[in-house]
C-alpha positions as CSV (number, residue, x, y, z in Angstrom):
1,M,8.0,-14.8,-49.2
2,R,8.1,-11.6,-51.1
3,I,6.6,-8.5,-49.5
4,K,5.0,-6.3,-52.1
5,L,3.7,-2.7,-51.9
6,A,0.1,-3.9,-52.0
7,S,0.5,-6.2,-49.0
8,T,2.3,-3.5,-47.0
9,A,-0.5,-1.1,-47.7
10,I,-3.2,-3.6,-46.8
11,A,-1.4,-4.3,-43.5
12,A,-1.1,-0.6,-42.7
13,V,-4.8,0.0,-43.4
14,C,-5.9,-2.9,-41.3
15,G,-3.6,-1.8,-38.4
16,S,-5.0,1.7,-38.6
17,L,-8.5,0.5,-38.6
18,A,-7.9,-1.8,-35.6
19,L,-6.2,1.1,-33.7
20,G,-8.9,3.5,-34.7
21,V,-11.6,1.2,-33.3
22,T,-9.9,0.2,-30.1
23,A,-7.9,3.3,-29.1
24,P,-10.8,5.4,-27.8
25,A,-11.9,2.6,-25.6
26,L,-8.4,2.1,-24.3
27,A,-7.8,5.8,-23.7
28,A,-11.2,6.5,-22.1
29,A,-11.2,7.3,-18.4
30,P,-12.8,4.8,-16.1
31,E,-16.4,5.3,-15.2
32,P,-16.9,7.5,-12.1
33,G,-17.6,5.4,-9.1
34,R,-16.2,2.3,-10.6
35,V,-12.9,1.4,-8.9
36,T,-11.0,-1.7,-9.1
37,V,-9.6,-3.3,-5.9
38,A,-6.0,-3.2,-7.2
39,A,-6.3,0.5,-7.9
40,A,-7.8,1.5,-4.5
41,P,-6.7,-0.6,-1.5
42,T,-8.7,-0.3,1.6
43,A,-7.5,2.0,4.3
44,L,-6.5,-1.0,6.5
45,E,-4.5,-2.5,3.6
46,E,-2.8,0.8,3.0
47,T,-2.1,1.2,6.7
48,V,-0.5,-2.2,6.9
49,S,1.5,-1.6,3.7
50,L,2.8,1.7,5.1
51,G,3.7,0.1,8.4
52,H,5.8,-2.5,6.5
53,R,7.6,0.4,4.7
54,I,8.3,2.0,8.1
55,V,9.7,-1.3,9.4
56,R,11.8,-1.8,6.3
57,E,13.2,1.8,6.6
58,A,13.9,1.3,10.3
59,R,15.8,-1.9,9.7
60,S,17.9,-0.4,6.8
61,A,21.6,0.2,7.2
62,S,21.1,4.0,7.6
63,P,17.5,4.8,8.6
64,D,16.3,8.3,7.7
65,V,14.3,10.2,10.4
66,A,12.8,12.6,7.8
67,K,11.6,9.7,5.6
68,L,10.2,7.9,8.7
69,G,8.3,11.0,9.7
70,A,6.8,11.4,6.2
71,L,5.8,7.7,6.3
72,Q,4.3,8.2,9.7
73,Q,2.1,11.1,8.4
74,Q,1.0,8.9,5.5
75,L,0.2,6.1,8.0
76,R,-2.0,8.4,10.1
77,A,-3.8,9.7,7.0
78,A,-4.5,6.2,5.7
79,A,-5.8,5.0,9.1
80,G,-7.9,8.2,9.3
81,R,-9.8,7.2,6.2
82,A,-11.1,4.0,7.8
83,P,-14.8,4.5,8.1
84,D,-15.8,4.4,11.8
85,P,-13.2,1.9,13.0
86,L,-14.2,-0.7,15.4
87,D,-13.2,-0.3,19.1
88,E,-10.6,-3.1,19.0
89,L,-9.3,-2.0,15.7
90,E,-9.0,1.6,16.9
91,Q,-7.0,0.5,19.9
92,A,-4.7,-1.6,17.7
93,L,-4.1,1.5,15.4
94,D,-3.3,3.6,18.4
95,K,-0.7,1.1,19.6
96,L,0.7,1.0,16.1
97,F,1.0,4.8,16.0
98,K,2.8,4.8,19.4
99,D,5.2,2.1,18.3
100,V,6.0,4.0,15.0
101,T,6.7,7.1,17.1
102,K,9.0,5.0,19.2
103,I,10.9,3.8,16.1
104,I,11.4,7.4,15.0
105,D,12.6,8.4,18.4
106,E,15.1,5.5,18.5
107,V,16.4,6.3,15.0
108,A,16.9,9.9,16.0
109,R,18.9,8.7,19.1
110,E,20.9,6.4,16.8
111,D,20.3,3.4,19.1
112,A,20.4,0.5,16.7
113,A,19.4,-2.2,19.3
114,A,16.4,-0.2,20.5
115,T,15.4,0.6,16.8
116,T,15.4,-3.1,16.0
117,L,13.3,-3.9,19.1
118,A,10.8,-1.1,18.1
119,A,10.7,-2.4,14.5
120,D,9.9,-5.9,15.8
121,M,7.1,-4.4,17.9
122,V,5.6,-2.7,14.8
123,A,6.0,-5.9,12.8
124,A,4.0,-7.7,15.5
125,D,1.3,-5.0,15.5
126,L,1.1,-5.3,11.7
127,K,0.7,-9.0,11.8
128,D,-2.2,-8.7,14.3
129,L,-3.9,-5.8,12.6
130,P,-5.8,-7.6,9.8
131,E,-7.3,-10.1,12.3
132,R,-8.9,-7.4,14.3
133,P,-12.1,-6.9,12.2
134,A,-12.7,-10.6,12.0
135,R,-12.7,-10.8,15.8
136,Q,-15.6,-8.3,16.0
137,G,-17.8,-10.1,13.4
138,V,-16.7,-8.3,10.2
139,T,-16.5,-11.0,7.6
140,A,-15.1,-9.0,4.7
141,P,-11.6,-10.4,3.8
142,V,-8.7,-8.2,4.2
143,S,-5.8,-8.8,1.9
144,V,-2.5,-7.4,3.1
145,P,1.1,-7.7,2.1
146,V,3.2,-10.5,3.6
147,P,4.8,-9.3,6.9
148,L,8.5,-8.6,6.9
149,Q,10.6,-10.9,9.0
Protein backbone atom coordinates (compact mmCIF):
# COMPACT_ATOMS: atom_id res chain seq x y z
CA MET A 1 0.00 0.00 0.00
CA ARG A 2 1.43 3.32 -0.99
CA ILE A 3 0.99 6.31 1.26
CA LYS A 4 0.50 9.48 -0.65
CA LEU A 5 0.65 13.08 0.44
CA ALA A 6 -3.13 13.44 0.10
CA SER A 7 -3.89 10.50 2.42
CA THR A 8 -1.37 11.78 4.98
CA ALA A 9 -2.96 15.22 4.90
CA ILE A 10 -6.48 13.75 5.27
CA ALA A 11 -5.36 11.64 8.26
CA ALA A 12 -3.77 14.68 9.89
CA VAL A 13 -6.90 16.79 9.40
CA CYS A 14 -9.17 14.05 10.77
CA GLY A 15 -6.91 13.57 13.77
CA SER A 16 -6.83 17.30 14.46
CA LEU A 17 -10.61 17.53 14.24
CA ALA A 18 -11.07 14.59 16.59
CA LEU A 19 -8.60 16.06 19.07
CA GLY A 20 -10.17 19.50 18.77
CA VAL A 21 -13.60 18.12 19.58
CA THR A 22 -12.64 15.83 22.47
CA ALA A 23 -9.73 17.68 24.09
CA PRO A 24 -11.79 20.34 25.92
CA ALA A 25 -14.00 17.65 27.44
CA LEU A 26 -11.00 15.61 28.54
CA ALA A 27 -9.15 18.62 29.96
CA ALA A 28 -12.15 20.11 31.76
CA ALA A 29 -12.13 20.04 35.55
CA PRO A 30 -14.74 17.81 37.15
CA GLU A 31 -17.96 19.46 38.19
CA PRO A 32 -17.89 20.89 41.72
CA GLY A 33 -19.55 18.57 44.18
CA ARG A 34 -19.21 15.58 41.90
CA VAL A 35 -16.65 13.21 43.32
CA THR A 36 -16.00 9.65 42.36
CA VAL A 37 -15.55 7.00 45.03
CA ALA A 38 -12.10 6.09 43.77
CA ALA A 39 -10.93 9.70 44.01
CA ALA A 40 -12.24 10.33 47.53
CA PRO A 41 -12.20 7.39 49.91
CA THR A 42 -14.24 7.68 53.06
CA ALA A 43 -12.50 8.69 56.26
CA LEU A 44 -12.81 5.14 57.57
CA GLU A 45 -11.29 3.64 54.42
CA GLU A 46 -8.41 6.12 54.57
CA THR A 47 -7.92 5.39 58.28
CA VAL A 48 -7.69 1.65 57.63
CA SER A 49 -5.34 2.19 54.69
CA LEU A 50 -3.02 4.38 56.78
CA GLY A 51 -3.13 1.79 59.54
CA HIS A 52 -1.94 -0.85 57.11
CA ARG A 53 0.90 1.44 56.01
CA ILE A 54 1.92 1.84 59.67
CA VAL A 55 1.91 -1.93 60.18
CA ARG A 56 3.94 -2.43 57.00
CA GLU A 57 6.51 0.17 58.11
CA ALA A 58 6.71 -1.33 61.61
CA ARG A 59 7.30 -4.80 60.17
CA SER A 60 9.96 -3.58 57.74
CA ALA A 61 13.64 -4.49 58.22
CA SER A 62 14.49 -1.03 59.55
CA PRO A 63 11.38 0.86 60.69
CA ASP A 64 11.68 4.65 60.76
CA VAL A 65 10.28 6.45 63.83
CA ALA A 66 9.92 9.75 61.95
CA LYS A 67 7.94 8.11 59.13
CA LEU A 68 5.75 6.31 61.66
CA GLY A 69 5.09 9.61 63.44
CA ALA A 70 4.09 11.28 60.17
CA LEU A 71 1.77 8.37 59.34
CA GLN A 72 0.28 8.61 62.84
CA GLN A 73 -0.56 12.29 62.26
CA GLN A 74 -2.18 11.42 58.93
CA LEU A 75 -4.13 8.64 60.67
CA ARG A 76 -5.47 11.05 63.31
CA ALA A 77 -6.42 13.57 60.61
CA ALA A 78 -8.25 10.93 58.55
CA ALA A 79 -10.15 9.64 61.58
CA GLY A 80 -11.01 13.19 62.60
CA ARG A 81 -12.83 13.73 59.30
CA ALA A 82 -15.31 10.97 60.13
CA PRO A 83 -18.64 12.71 60.57
CA ASP A 84 -19.87 12.20 64.13
CA PRO A 85 -18.42 8.72 64.70
CA LEU A 86 -20.56 6.14 66.43
CA ASP A 87 -19.71 5.33 70.05
CA GLU A 88 -18.39 1.87 69.31
CA LEU A 89 -16.44 3.12 66.30
CA GLU A 90 -14.99 5.97 68.34
CA GLN A 91 -13.79 3.49 70.98
CA ALA A 92 -12.21 1.33 68.27
CA LEU A 93 -10.42 4.37 66.81
CA ASP A 94 -9.12 5.33 70.27
CA LYS A 95 -7.74 1.80 70.72
CA LEU A 96 -6.14 2.01 67.28
CA PHE A 97 -4.44 5.31 68.17
CA LYS A 98 -3.09 3.84 71.42
CA ASP A 99 -1.75 0.77 69.63
CA VAL A 100 -0.09 2.91 66.93
CA THR A 101 1.55 4.99 69.67
CA LYS A 102 2.79 1.74 71.20
CA ILE A 103 4.32 0.71 67.85
CA ILE A 104 6.20 4.00 67.64
CA ASP A 105 7.44 3.63 71.22
CA GLU A 106 8.66 0.07 70.57
CA VAL A 107 10.42 1.08 67.35
CA ALA A 108 12.11 3.94 69.21
CA ARG A 109 13.31 1.43 71.84
CA GLU A 110 14.50 -0.84 69.02
CA ASP A 111 12.66 -3.82 70.54
CA ALA A 112 11.89 -6.00 67.52
CA ALA A 113 9.76 -8.56 69.37
CA ALA A 114 7.59 -5.92 71.05
CA THR A 115 7.27 -4.04 67.74
CA THR A 116 6.02 -7.19 66.03
CA LEU A 117 3.53 -7.79 68.83
CA ALA A 118 2.30 -4.19 68.65
CA ALA A 119 2.01 -4.43 64.84
CA ASP A 120 -0.09 -7.58 65.24
CA MET A 121 -2.39 -5.70 67.66
CA VAL A 122 -2.85 -2.88 65.14
CA ALA A 123 -3.52 -5.39 62.36
CA ALA A 124 -6.24 -6.96 64.55
CA ASP A 125 -7.70 -3.50 65.24
CA LEU A 126 -7.77 -2.77 61.52
CA LYS A 127 -9.47 -6.08 60.74
CA ASP A 128 -12.23 -5.29 63.24
CA LEU A 129 -12.67 -1.59 62.38
CA PRO A 130 -14.80 -1.89 59.19
CA GLU A 131 -17.28 -4.13 61.00
CA ARG A 132 -18.03 -1.55 63.71
CA PRO A 133 -20.55 0.58 61.77
CA ALA A 134 -22.53 -2.52 60.74
CA ARG A 135 -22.88 -3.56 64.38
CA GLN A 136 -24.66 -0.31 65.15
CA GLY A 137 -27.13 -0.47 62.28
CA VAL A 138 -25.24 1.46 59.60
CA THR A 139 -25.86 -0.41 56.37
CA ALA A 140 -23.55 1.48 53.98
CA PRO A 141 -20.82 -0.87 52.77
CA VAL A 142 -17.25 -0.03 53.69
CA SER A 143 -14.62 -1.18 51.24
CA VAL A 144 -11.17 -1.42 52.75
CA PRO A 145 -7.84 -2.84 51.62
CA VAL A 146 -7.06 -6.45 52.35
CA PRO A 147 -5.41 -6.71 55.78
CA LEU A 148 -1.72 -7.47 55.94
CA GLN A 149 -0.73 -10.81 57.39
